[in-house]
PDB file of N, CA, C, O and CB in Angstrom:
ATOM      1  N   MET A   1       0.833  -1.177   0.000  1.00  0.00           N
ATOM      2  CA  MET A   1       0.000   0.000   0.000  1.00  0.00           C
ATOM      3  C   MET A   1       0.879   1.243   0.000  1.00  0.00           C
ATOM      4  O   MET A   1       1.979   1.247   0.552  1.00  0.00           O
ATOM      5  CB  MET A   1      -0.948  -0.003   1.206  1.00  0.00           C
ATOM      6  N   GLN A   2       0.384   2.269  -0.615  1.00  0.00           N
ATOM      7  CA  GLN A   2       1.180   3.481  -0.751  1.00  0.00           C
ATOM      8  C   GLN A   2       1.034   4.366   0.477  1.00  0.00           C
ATOM      9  O   GLN A   2      -0.013   4.403   1.123  1.00  0.00           O
ATOM     10  CB  GLN A   2       0.774   4.248  -2.005  1.00  0.00           C
ATOM     11  N   LYS A   3       2.115   5.079   0.780  1.00  0.00           N
ATOM     12  CA  LYS A   3       2.078   6.000   1.911  1.00  0.00           C
ATOM     13  C   LYS A   3       1.029   7.068   1.664  1.00  0.00           C
ATOM     14  O   LYS A   3       0.896   7.597   0.560  1.00  0.00           O
ATOM     15  CB  LYS A   3       3.460   6.641   2.148  1.00  0.00           C
ATOM     16  N   GLY A   4       0.292   7.370   2.718  1.00  0.00           N
ATOM     17  CA  GLY A   4      -0.715   8.416   2.621  1.00  0.00           C
ATOM     18  C   GLY A   4      -2.062   7.958   2.110  1.00  0.00           C
ATOM     19  O   GLY A   4      -3.005   8.749   2.099  1.00  0.00           O
ATOM     20  N   SER A   5      -2.193   6.703   1.684  1.00  0.00           N
ATOM     21  CA  SER A   5      -3.474   6.241   1.161  1.00  0.00           C
ATOM     22  C   SER A   5      -4.413   5.871   2.310  1.00  0.00           C
ATOM     23  O   SER A   5      -3.976   5.579   3.423  1.00  0.00           O
ATOM     24  CB  SER A   5      -3.270   5.034   0.221  1.00  0.00           C
ATOM     25  N   LYS A   6      -5.695   5.892   2.016  1.00  0.00           N
ATOM     26  CA  LYS A   6      -6.688   5.568   3.041  1.00  0.00           C
ATOM     27  C   LYS A   6      -6.611   4.099   3.441  1.00  0.00           C
ATOM     28  O   LYS A   6      -6.799   3.759   4.609  1.00  0.00           O
ATOM     29  CB  LYS A   6      -8.095   5.900   2.542  1.00  0.00           C
ATOM     30  N   ASN A   7      -6.331   3.219   2.458  1.00  0.00           N
ATOM     31  CA  ASN A   7      -6.230   1.797   2.771  1.00  0.00           C
ATOM     32  C   ASN A   7      -5.050   1.520   3.701  1.00  0.00           C
ATOM     33  O   ASN A   7      -5.131   0.654   4.572  1.00  0.00           O
ATOM     34  CB  ASN A   7      -6.092   0.980   1.485  1.00  0.00           C
ATOM     35  N   ARG A   8      -3.960   2.253   3.513  1.00  0.00           N
ATOM     36  CA  ARG A   8      -2.816   2.085   4.409  1.00  0.00           C
ATOM     37  C   ARG A   8      -3.183   2.510   5.826  1.00  0.00           C
ATOM     38  O   ARG A   8      -2.791   1.860   6.795  1.00  0.00           O
ATOM     39  CB  ARG A   8      -1.606   2.896   3.903  1.00  0.00           C
ATOM     40  N   GLY A   9      -3.925   3.586   5.943  1.00  0.00           N
ATOM     41  CA  GLY A   9      -4.390   4.035   7.254  1.00  0.00           C
ATOM     42  C   GLY A   9      -5.293   3.017   7.920  1.00  0.00           C
ATOM     43  O   GLY A   9      -5.202   2.798   9.128  1.00  0.00           O
ATOM     44  N   LYS A  10      -6.172   2.386   7.131  1.00  0.00           N
ATOM     45  CA  LYS A  10      -7.062   1.357   7.669  1.00  0.00           C
ATOM     46  C   LYS A  10      -6.263   0.151   8.160  1.00  0.00           C
ATOM     47  O   LYS A  10      -6.540  -0.388   9.231  1.00  0.00           O
ATOM     48  CB  LYS A  10      -8.083   0.919   6.604  1.00  0.00           C
ATOM     49  N   GLN A  11      -5.275  -0.266   7.377  1.00  0.00           N
ATOM     50  CA  GLN A  11      -4.448  -1.403   7.770  1.00  0.00           C
ATOM     51  C   GLN A  11      -3.618  -1.087   9.011  1.00  0.00           C
ATOM     52  O   GLN A  11      -3.409  -1.950   9.864  1.00  0.00           O
ATOM     53  CB  GLN A  11      -3.533  -1.812   6.621  1.00  0.00           C
ATOM     54  N   ARG A  12      -3.146   0.157   9.105  1.00  0.00           N
ATOM     55  CA  ARG A  12      -2.376   0.574  10.271  1.00  0.00           C
ATOM     56  C   ARG A  12      -3.215   0.466  11.531  1.00  0.00           C
ATOM     57  O   ARG A  12      -2.723   0.045  12.577  1.00  0.00           O
ATOM     58  CB  ARG A  12      -1.864   2.004  10.097  1.00  0.00           C
ATOM     59  N   ILE A  13      -4.474   0.845  11.431  1.00  0.00           N
ATOM     60  CA  ILE A  13      -5.394   0.756  12.567  1.00  0.00           C
ATOM     61  C   ILE A  13      -5.652  -0.707  12.927  1.00  0.00           C
ATOM     62  O   ILE A  13      -5.706  -1.048  14.108  1.00  0.00           O
ATOM     63  CB  ILE A  13      -6.727   1.475  12.248  1.00  0.00           C
ATOM     64  N   LYS A  14      -5.812  -1.576  11.923  1.00  0.00           N
ATOM     65  CA  LYS A  14      -6.027  -3.004  12.189  1.00  0.00           C
ATOM     66  C   LYS A  14      -4.834  -3.608  12.924  1.00  0.00           C
ATOM     67  O   LYS A  14      -5.000  -4.355  13.888  1.00  0.00           O
ATOM     68  CB  LYS A  14      -6.275  -3.765  10.875  1.00  0.00           C
ATOM     69  N   VAL A  15      -3.629  -3.276  12.457  1.00  0.00           N
ATOM     70  CA  VAL A  15      -2.419  -3.801  13.094  1.00  0.00           C
ATOM     71  C   VAL A  15      -2.300  -3.272  14.517  1.00  0.00           C
ATOM     72  O   VAL A  15      -1.919  -4.012  15.424  1.00  0.00           O
ATOM     73  CB  VAL A  15      -1.164  -3.426  12.278  1.00  0.00           C
ATOM     74  N   ALA A  16      -2.622  -2.004  14.716  1.00  0.00           N
ATOM     75  CA  ALA A  16      -2.557  -1.426  16.061  1.00  0.00           C
ATOM     76  C   ALA A  16      -3.533  -2.122  16.999  1.00  0.00           C
ATOM     77  O   ALA A  16      -3.213  -2.355  18.165  1.00  0.00           O
ATOM     78  CB  ALA A  16      -2.855   0.080  16.016  1.00  0.00           C
ATOM     79  N   LYS A  17      -4.724  -2.458  16.500  1.00  0.00           N
ATOM     80  CA  LYS A  17      -5.703  -3.169  17.325  1.00  0.00           C
ATOM     81  C   LYS A  17      -5.204  -4.563  17.694  1.00  0.00           C
ATOM     82  O   LYS A  17      -5.405  -5.017  18.820  1.00  0.00           O
ATOM     83  CB  LYS A  17      -7.045  -3.269  16.593  1.00  0.00           C
ATOM     84  N   LEU A  18      -4.550  -5.245  16.743  1.00  0.00           N
ATOM     85  CA  LEU A  18      -4.002  -6.571  17.033  1.00  0.00           C
ATOM     86  C   LEU A  18      -2.909  -6.492  18.099  1.00  0.00           C
ATOM     87  O   LEU A  18      -2.863  -7.317  19.011  1.00  0.00           O
ATOM     88  CB  LEU A  18      -3.445  -7.211  15.752  1.00  0.00           C
ATOM     89  N   HIS A  19      -2.035  -5.502  17.979  1.00  0.00           N
ATOM     90  CA  HIS A  19      -0.979  -5.338  18.973  1.00  0.00           C
ATOM     91  C   HIS A  19      -1.564  -5.019  20.342  1.00  0.00           C
ATOM     92  O   HIS A  19      -1.074  -5.513  21.358  1.00  0.00           O
ATOM     93  CB  HIS A  19      -0.009  -4.236  18.546  1.00  0.00           C
ATOM     94  N   GLN A  20      -2.600  -4.202  20.373  1.00  0.00           N
ATOM     95  CA  GLN A  20      -3.250  -3.867  21.640  1.00  0.00           C
ATOM     96  C   GLN A  20      -3.896  -5.097  22.260  1.00  0.00           C
ATOM     97  O   GLN A  20      -3.850  -5.279  23.476  1.00  0.00           O
ATOM     98  CB  GLN A  20      -4.298  -2.770  21.433  1.00  0.00           C
ATOM     99  N   LYS A  21      -4.506  -5.949  21.419  1.00  0.00           N
ATOM    100  CA  LYS A  21      -5.137  -7.170  21.916  1.00  0.00           C
ATOM    101  C   LYS A  21      -4.099  -8.105  22.538  1.00  0.00           C
ATOM    102  O   LYS A  21      -4.332  -8.692  23.594  1.00  0.00           O
ATOM    103  CB  LYS A  21      -5.884  -7.888  20.780  1.00  0.00           C
ATOM    104  N   ILE A  22      -2.954  -8.235  21.872  1.00  0.00           N
ATOM    105  CA  ILE A  22      -1.884  -9.088  22.403  1.00  0.00           C
ATOM    106  C   ILE A  22      -1.377  -8.537  23.730  1.00  0.00           C
ATOM    107  O   ILE A  22      -1.150  -9.296  24.672  1.00  0.00           O
ATOM    108  CB  ILE A  22      -0.721  -9.200  21.393  1.00  0.00           C
ATOM    109  N   ALA A  23      -1.201  -7.230  23.808  1.00  0.00           N
ATOM    110  CA  ALA A  23      -0.738  -6.611  25.053  1.00  0.00           C
ATOM    111  C   ALA A  23      -1.738  -6.840  26.173  1.00  0.00           C
ATOM    112  O   ALA A  23      -1.348  -7.120  27.307  1.00  0.00           O
ATOM    113  CB  ALA A  23      -0.504  -5.108  24.855  1.00  0.00           C
ATOM    114  N   ASN A  24      -3.026  -6.723  25.864  1.00  0.00           N
ATOM    115  CA  ASN A  24      -4.061  -6.942  26.873  1.00  0.00           C
ATOM    116  C   ASN A  24      -4.093  -8.397  27.332  1.00  0.00           C
ATOM    117  O   ASN A  24      -4.304  -8.673  28.513  1.00  0.00           O
ATOM    118  CB  ASN A  24      -5.429  -6.537  26.325  1.00  0.00           C
ATOM    119  N   GLN A  25      -3.883  -9.333  26.396  1.00  0.00           N
ATOM    120  CA  GLN A  25      -3.856 -10.750  26.761  1.00  0.00           C
ATOM    121  C   GLN A  25      -2.699 -11.042  27.706  1.00  0.00           C
ATOM    122  O   GLN A  25      -2.855 -11.792  28.669  1.00  0.00           O
ATOM    123  CB  GLN A  25      -3.749 -11.629  25.508  1.00  0.00           C
ATOM    124  N   ARG A  26      -1.535 -10.450  27.431  1.00  0.00           N
ATOM    125  CA  ARG A  26      -0.376 -10.654  28.297  1.00  0.00           C
ATOM    126  C   ARG A  26      -0.624 -10.071  29.683  1.00  0.00           C
ATOM    127  O   ARG A  26      -0.318 -10.703  30.695  1.00  0.00           O
ATOM    128  CB  ARG A  26       0.875 -10.023  27.676  1.00  0.00           C
ATOM    129  N   LYS A  27      -1.179  -8.864  29.724  1.00  0.00           N
ATOM    130  CA  LYS A  27      -1.471  -8.233  31.018  1.00  0.00           C
ATOM    131  C   LYS A  27      -2.471  -9.060  31.816  1.00  0.00           C
ATOM    132  O   LYS A  27      -2.320  -9.231  33.025  1.00  0.00           O
ATOM    133  CB  LYS A  27      -2.012  -6.808  30.814  1.00  0.00           C
ATOM    134  N   ASP A  28      -3.492  -9.571  31.135  1.00  0.00           N
ATOM    135  CA  ASP A  28      -4.511 -10.380  31.797  1.00  0.00           C
ATOM    136  C   ASP A  28      -3.898 -11.657  32.350  1.00  0.00           C
ATOM    137  O   ASP A  28      -4.185 -12.039  33.484  1.00  0.00           O
ATOM    138  CB  ASP A  28      -5.654 -10.712  30.826  1.00  0.00           C
ATOM    139  N   PHE A  29      -3.058 -12.323  31.564  1.00  0.00           N
ATOM    140  CA  PHE A  29      -2.416 -13.554  32.008  1.00  0.00           C
ATOM    141  C   PHE A  29      -1.540 -13.288  33.230  1.00  0.00           C
ATOM    142  O   PHE A  29      -1.585 -14.042  34.202  1.00  0.00           O
ATOM    143  CB  PHE A  29      -1.578 -14.166  30.871  1.00  0.00           C
ATOM    144  N   LEU A  30      -0.743 -12.215  33.186  1.00  0.00           N
ATOM    145  CA  LEU A  30       0.133 -11.896  34.311  1.00  0.00           C
ATOM    146  C   LEU A  30      -0.671 -11.556  35.555  1.00  0.00           C
ATOM    147  O   LEU A  30      -0.287 -11.920  36.666  1.00  0.00           O
ATOM    148  CB  LEU A  30       1.057 -10.737  33.954  1.00  0.00           C
ATOM    149  N   HIS A  31      -1.793 -10.853  35.368  1.00  0.00           N
ATOM    150  CA  HIS A  31      -2.633 -10.498  36.507  1.00  0.00           C
ATOM    151  C   HIS A  31      -3.231 -11.753  37.149  1.00  0.00           C
ATOM    152  O   HIS A  31      -3.269 -11.876  38.373  1.00  0.00           O
ATOM    153  CB  HIS A  31      -3.752  -9.537  36.070  1.00  0.00           C
ATOM    154  N   LYS A  32      -3.695 -12.679  36.309  1.00  0.00           N
ATOM    155  CA  LYS A  32      -4.269 -13.920  36.833  1.00  0.00           C
ATOM    156  C   LYS A  32      -3.212 -14.753  37.550  1.00  0.00           C
ATOM    157  O   LYS A  32      -3.489 -15.340  38.596  1.00  0.00           O
ATOM    158  CB  LYS A  32      -4.902 -14.738  35.700  1.00  0.00           C
ATOM    159  N   GLN A  33      -2.000 -14.806  36.994  1.00  0.00           N
ATOM    160  CA  GLN A  33      -0.926 -15.558  37.640  1.00  0.00           C
ATOM    161  C   GLN A  33      -0.553 -14.950  38.987  1.00  0.00           C
ATOM    162  O   GLN A  33      -0.368 -15.674  39.966  1.00  0.00           O
ATOM    163  CB  GLN A  33       0.301 -15.611  36.735  1.00  0.00           C
ATOM    164  N   SER A  34      -0.443 -13.624  39.043  1.00  0.00           N
ATOM    165  CA  SER A  34      -0.074 -12.974  40.308  1.00  0.00           C
ATOM    166  C   SER A  34      -1.167 -13.166  41.348  1.00  0.00           C
ATOM    167  O   SER A  34      -0.864 -13.338  42.528  1.00  0.00           O
ATOM    168  CB  SER A  34       0.191 -11.471  40.090  1.00  0.00           C
ATOM    169  N   LYS A  35      -2.422 -13.140  40.941  1.00  0.00           N
ATOM    170  CA  LYS A  35      -3.526 -13.378  41.877  1.00  0.00           C
ATOM    171  C   LYS A  35      -3.465 -14.810  42.416  1.00  0.00           C
ATOM    172  O   LYS A  35      -3.668 -15.037  43.609  1.00  0.00           O
ATOM    173  CB  LYS A  35      -4.891 -13.119  41.188  1.00  0.00           C
ATOM    174  N   GLN A  36      -3.188 -15.760  41.545  1.00  0.00           N
ATOM    175  CA  GLN A  36      -3.097 -17.155  41.959  1.00  0.00           C
ATOM    176  C   GLN A  36      -1.929 -17.360  42.928  1.00  0.00           C
ATOM    177  O   GLN A  36      -2.061 -18.093  43.908  1.00  0.00           O
ATOM    178  CB  GLN A  36      -2.938 -18.067  40.732  1.00  0.00           C
ATOM    179  N   ILE A  37      -0.802 -16.723  42.663  1.00  0.00           N
ATOM    180  CA  ILE A  37       0.361 -16.856  43.540  1.00  0.00           C
ATOM    181  C   ILE A  37       0.080 -16.245  44.905  1.00  0.00           C
ATOM    182  O   ILE A  37       0.417 -16.838  45.930  1.00  0.00           O
ATOM    183  CB  ILE A  37       1.592 -16.194  42.909  1.00  0.00           C
ATOM    184  N   THR A  38      -0.536 -15.062  44.929  1.00  0.00           N
ATOM    185  CA  THR A  38      -0.806 -14.419  46.214  1.00  0.00           C
ATOM    186  C   THR A  38      -1.845 -15.180  47.026  1.00  0.00           C
ATOM    187  O   THR A  38      -1.803 -15.143  48.256  1.00  0.00           O
ATOM    188  CB  THR A  38      -1.272 -12.991  45.996  1.00  0.00           C
ATOM    189  N   ASN A  39      -2.766 -15.864  46.378  1.00  0.00           N
ATOM    190  CA  ASN A  39      -3.752 -16.660  47.103  1.00  0.00           C
ATOM    191  C   ASN A  39      -3.142 -17.953  47.656  1.00  0.00           C
ATOM    192  O   ASN A  39      -3.574 -18.458  48.692  1.00  0.00           O
ATOM    193  CB  ASN A  39      -4.931 -16.989  46.190  1.00  0.00           C
ATOM    194  N   ALA A  40      -2.135 -18.481  46.955  1.00  0.00           N
ATOM    195  CA  ALA A  40      -1.576 -19.768  47.344  1.00  0.00           C
ATOM    196  C   ALA A  40      -0.508 -19.657  48.433  1.00  0.00           C
ATOM    197  O   ALA A  40      -0.345 -20.588  49.222  1.00  0.00           O
ATOM    198  CB  ALA A  40      -0.993 -20.446  46.139  1.00  0.00           C
ATOM    199  N   TYR A  41       0.222 -18.544  48.493  1.00  0.00           N
ATOM    200  CA  TYR A  41       1.360 -18.442  49.399  1.00  0.00           C
ATOM    201  C   TYR A  41       1.200 -17.271  50.361  1.00  0.00           C
ATOM    202  O   TYR A  41       0.532 -16.283  50.055  1.00  0.00           O
ATOM    203  CB  TYR A  41       2.654 -18.296  48.609  1.00  0.00           C
ATOM    204  N   ASP A  42       1.829 -17.401  51.535  1.00  0.00           N
ATOM    205  CA  ASP A  42       1.770 -16.344  52.548  1.00  0.00           C
ATOM    206  C   ASP A  42       2.796 -15.247  52.279  1.00  0.00           C
ATOM    207  O   ASP A  42       2.525 -14.068  52.510  1.00  0.00           O
ATOM    208  CB  ASP A  42       1.996 -16.932  53.939  1.00  0.00           C
ATOM    209  N   CYS A  43       3.964 -15.632  51.793  1.00  0.00           N
ATOM    210  CA  CYS A  43       5.047 -14.677  51.578  1.00  0.00           C
ATOM    211  C   CYS A  43       5.493 -14.754  50.122  1.00  0.00           C
ATOM    212  O   CYS A  43       5.709 -15.840  49.585  1.00  0.00           O
ATOM    213  CB  CYS A  43       6.242 -14.956  52.540  1.00  0.00           C
ATOM    214  N   VAL A  44       5.629 -13.586  49.488  1.00  0.00           N
ATOM    215  CA  VAL A  44       6.071 -13.527  48.096  1.00  0.00           C
ATOM    216  C   VAL A  44       7.258 -12.569  48.021  1.00  0.00           C
ATOM    217  O   VAL A  44       7.178 -11.442  48.512  1.00  0.00           O
ATOM    218  CB  VAL A  44       4.906 -13.067  47.140  1.00  0.00           C
ATOM    219  N   CYS A  45       8.355 -13.010  47.411  1.00  0.00           N
ATOM    220  CA  CYS A  45       9.545 -12.175  47.239  1.00  0.00           C
ATOM    221  C   CYS A  45       9.594 -11.697  45.790  1.00  0.00           C
ATOM    222  O   CYS A  45       9.282 -12.445  44.863  1.00  0.00           O
ATOM    223  CB  CYS A  45      10.853 -12.957  47.617  1.00  0.00           C
ATOM    224  N   ILE A  46       9.988 -10.446  45.617  1.00  0.00           N
ATOM    225  CA  ILE A  46      10.021  -9.837  44.283  1.00  0.00           C
ATOM    226  C   ILE A  46      11.450  -9.442  43.957  1.00  0.00           C
ATOM    227  O   ILE A  46      12.185  -8.965  44.822  1.00  0.00           O
ATOM    228  CB  ILE A  46       9.075  -8.599  44.202  1.00  0.00           C
ATOM    229  N   GLU A  47      11.844  -9.644  42.698  1.00  0.00           N
ATOM    230  CA  GLU A  47      13.194  -9.333  42.249  1.00  0.00           C
ATOM    231  C   GLU A  47      13.116  -8.425  41.030  1.00  0.00           C
ATOM    232  O   GLU A  47      12.285  -8.631  40.146  1.00  0.00           O
ATOM    233  CB  GLU A  47      13.986 -10.626  41.924  1.00  0.00           C
ATOM    234  N   ASN A  48      13.976  -7.429  40.988  1.00  0.00           N
ATOM    235  CA  ASN A  48      14.071  -6.553  39.829  1.00  0.00           C
ATOM    236  C   ASN A  48      15.101  -7.119  38.864  1.00  0.00           C
ATOM    237  O   ASN A  48      16.250  -7.351  39.241  1.00  0.00           O
ATOM    238  CB  ASN A  48      14.442  -5.106  40.250  1.00  0.00           C
ATOM    239  N   LEU A  49      14.692  -7.340  37.622  1.00  0.00           N
ATOM    240  CA  LEU A  49      15.589  -7.872  36.602  1.00  0.00           C
ATOM    241  C   LEU A  49      15.726  -6.858  35.478  1.00  0.00           C
ATOM    242  O   LEU A  49      14.759  -6.194  35.105  1.00  0.00           O
ATOM    243  CB  LEU A  49      15.074  -9.227  36.058  1.00  0.00           C
ATOM    244  N   ASP A  50      16.929  -6.747  34.945  1.00  0.00           N
ATOM    245  CA  ASP A  50      17.178  -5.882  33.799  1.00  0.00           C
ATOM    246  C   ASP A  50      16.999  -6.710  32.531  1.00  0.00           C
ATOM    247  O   ASP A  50      17.935  -7.358  32.063  1.00  0.00           O
ATOM    248  CB  ASP A  50      18.609  -5.246  33.864  1.00  0.00           C
ATOM    249  N   ILE A  51      15.798  -6.683  31.985  1.00  0.00           N
ATOM    250  CA  ILE A  51      15.450  -7.513  30.835  1.00  0.00           C
ATOM    251  C   ILE A  51      16.295  -7.143  29.619  1.00  0.00           C
ATOM    252  O   ILE A  51      16.705  -8.022  28.861  1.00  0.00           O
ATOM    253  CB  ILE A  51      13.960  -7.372  30.506  1.00  0.00           C
ATOM    254  N   LYS A  52      16.556  -5.861  29.428  1.00  0.00           N
ATOM    255  CA  LYS A  52      17.324  -5.422  28.269  1.00  0.00           C
ATOM    256  C   LYS A  52      18.741  -5.987  28.320  1.00  0.00           C
ATOM    257  O   LYS A  52      19.254  -6.474  27.313  1.00  0.00           O
ATOM    258  CB  LYS A  52      17.363  -3.887  28.197  1.00  0.00           C
ATOM    259  N   ALA A  53      19.367  -5.922  29.480  1.00  0.00           N
ATOM    260  CA  ALA A  53      20.721  -6.448  29.622  1.00  0.00           C
ATOM    261  C   ALA A  53      20.737  -7.968  29.475  1.00  0.00           C
ATOM    262  O   ALA A  53      21.671  -8.529  28.902  1.00  0.00           O
ATOM    263  CB  ALA A  53      21.311  -6.041  30.977  1.00  0.00           C
ATOM    264  N   MET A  54      19.698  -8.637  29.994  1.00  0.00           N
ATOM    265  CA  MET A  54      19.632 -10.093  29.871  1.00  0.00           C
ATOM    266  C   MET A  54      19.526 -10.527  28.411  1.00  0.00           C
ATOM    267  O   MET A  54      20.163 -11.494  27.994  1.00  0.00           O
ATOM    268  CB  MET A  54      18.444 -10.637  30.663  1.00  0.00           C
ATOM    269  N   SER A  55      18.722  -9.807  27.646  1.00  0.00           N
ATOM    270  CA  SER A  55      18.532 -10.198  26.246  1.00  0.00           C
ATOM    271  C   SER A  55      19.810  -9.990  25.439  1.00  0.00           C
ATOM    272  O   SER A  55      20.059 -10.709  24.471  1.00  0.00           O
ATOM    273  CB  SER A  55      17.378  -9.400  25.619  1.00  0.00           C
ATOM    274  N   GLN A  56      20.617  -9.012  25.832  1.00  0.00           N
ATOM    275  CA  GLN A  56      21.855  -8.759  25.094  1.00  0.00           C
ATOM    276  C   GLN A  56      22.980  -9.699  25.530  1.00  0.00           C
ATOM    277  O   GLN A  56      23.738 -10.188  24.693  1.00  0.00           O
ATOM    278  CB  GLN A  56      22.289  -7.308  25.284  1.00  0.00           C
ATOM    279  N   SER A  57      23.090  -9.953  26.829  1.00  0.00           N
ATOM    280  CA  SER A  57      24.232 -10.717  27.321  1.00  0.00           C
ATOM    281  C   SER A  57      24.033 -12.229  27.233  1.00  0.00           C
ATOM    282  O   SER A  57      25.006 -12.955  27.029  1.00  0.00           O
ATOM    283  CB  SER A  57      24.516 -10.336  28.742  1.00  0.00           C
ATOM    284  N   LEU A  58      22.830 -12.714  27.376  1.00  0.00           N
ATOM    285  CA  LEU A  58      22.599 -14.149  27.395  1.00  0.00           C
ATOM    286  C   LEU A  58      22.298 -14.740  26.023  1.00  0.00           C
ATOM    287  O   LEU A  58      22.125 -15.953  25.898  1.00  0.00           O
ATOM    288  CB  LEU A  58      21.476 -14.456  28.319  1.00  0.00           C
ATOM    289  N   HIS A  59      22.235 -13.908  25.001  1.00  0.00           N
ATOM    290  CA  HIS A  59      21.995 -14.341  23.622  1.00  0.00           C
ATOM    291  C   HIS A  59      20.647 -15.048  23.463  1.00  0.00           C
ATOM    292  O   HIS A  59      20.506 -15.936  22.623  1.00  0.00           O
ATOM    293  CB  HIS A  59      23.116 -15.266  23.166  1.00  0.00           C
ATOM    294  N   PHE A  60      19.666 -14.656  24.262  1.00  0.00           N
ATOM    295  CA  PHE A  60      18.325 -15.193  24.095  1.00  0.00           C
ATOM    296  C   PHE A  60      17.494 -14.290  23.199  1.00  0.00           C
ATOM    297  O   PHE A  60      16.593 -14.756  22.501  1.00  0.00           O
ATOM    298  CB  PHE A  60      17.644 -15.366  25.450  1.00  0.00           C
ATOM    299  N   GLY A  61      17.794 -13.013  23.220  1.00  0.00           N
ATOM    300  CA  GLY A  61      17.138 -12.061  22.349  1.00  0.00           C
ATOM    301  C   GLY A  61      15.662 -11.917  22.583  1.00  0.00           C
ATOM    302  O   GLY A  61      15.230 -11.468  23.645  1.00  0.00           O
ATOM    303  N   LYS A  62      14.877 -12.300  21.581  1.00  0.00           N
ATOM    304  CA  LYS A  62      13.446 -12.064  21.591  1.00  0.00           C
ATOM    305  C   LYS A  62      12.720 -12.866  22.664  1.00  0.00           C
ATOM    306  O   LYS A  62      11.721 -12.396  23.209  1.00  0.00           O
ATOM    307  CB  LYS A  62      12.873 -12.386  20.248  1.00  0.00           C
ATOM    308  N   SER A  63      13.198 -14.058  22.975  1.00  0.00           N
ATOM    309  CA  SER A  63      12.502 -14.898  23.960  1.00  0.00           C
ATOM    310  C   SER A  63      12.513 -14.259  25.336  1.00  0.00           C
ATOM    311  O   SER A  63      11.550 -14.410  26.089  1.00  0.00           O
ATOM    312  CB  SER A  63      13.142 -16.286  24.029  1.00  0.00           C
ATOM    313  N   VAL A  64      13.587 -13.543  25.687  1.00  0.00           N
ATOM    314  CA  VAL A  64      13.642 -12.847  26.973  1.00  0.00           C
ATOM    315  C   VAL A  64      12.740 -11.622  26.931  1.00  0.00           C
ATOM    316  O   VAL A  64      12.091 -11.296  27.925  1.00  0.00           O
ATOM    317  CB  VAL A  64      15.096 -12.440  27.320  1.00  0.00           C
ATOM    318  N   SER A  65      12.695 -10.941  25.790  1.00  0.00           N
ATOM    319  CA  SER A  65      11.887  -9.730  25.667  1.00  0.00           C
ATOM    320  C   SER A  65      10.387 -10.031  25.732  1.00  0.00           C
ATOM    321  O   SER A  65       9.605  -9.186  26.169  1.00  0.00           O
ATOM    322  CB  SER A  65      12.214  -9.018  24.362  1.00  0.00           C
ATOM    323  N   ASP A  66       9.988 -11.217  25.305  1.00  0.00           N
ATOM    324  CA  ASP A  66       8.571 -11.570  25.307  1.00  0.00           C
ATOM    325  C   ASP A  66       8.054 -11.896  26.703  1.00  0.00           C
ATOM    326  O   ASP A  66       6.847 -11.859  26.942  1.00  0.00           O
ATOM    327  CB  ASP A  66       8.333 -12.748  24.391  1.00  0.00           C
ATOM    328  N   ASN A  67       8.947 -12.210  27.616  1.00  0.00           N
ATOM    329  CA  ASN A  67       8.511 -12.536  28.975  1.00  0.00           C
ATOM    330  C   ASN A  67       8.136 -11.285  29.741  1.00  0.00           C
ATOM    331  O   ASN A  67       8.729 -10.223  29.556  1.00  0.00           O
ATOM    332  CB  ASN A  67       9.602 -13.295  29.721  1.00  0.00           C
ATOM    333  N   GLY A  68       7.144 -11.426  30.605  1.00  0.00           N
ATOM    334  CA  GLY A  68       6.681 -10.282  31.370  1.00  0.00           C
ATOM    335  C   GLY A  68       7.454 -10.104  32.656  1.00  0.00           C
ATOM    336  O   GLY A  68       7.181  -9.176  33.418  1.00  0.00           O
TER     337      GLY A  68
END
């Protein structure tokens, strides 16, 4: 599709909706998992991880970036 065309704009909106749906699915899954963990255990420990550094240094790339 050509830049500036109406069809390109329509497709851009469709792709944006798909990306938003995927993001919402990931957020929902993480929320459900965290709720399940907090209901099952009395104490939960949290760790801060540098995902960007992990993806570069461990040579996992995209698989590390996809994790929440």
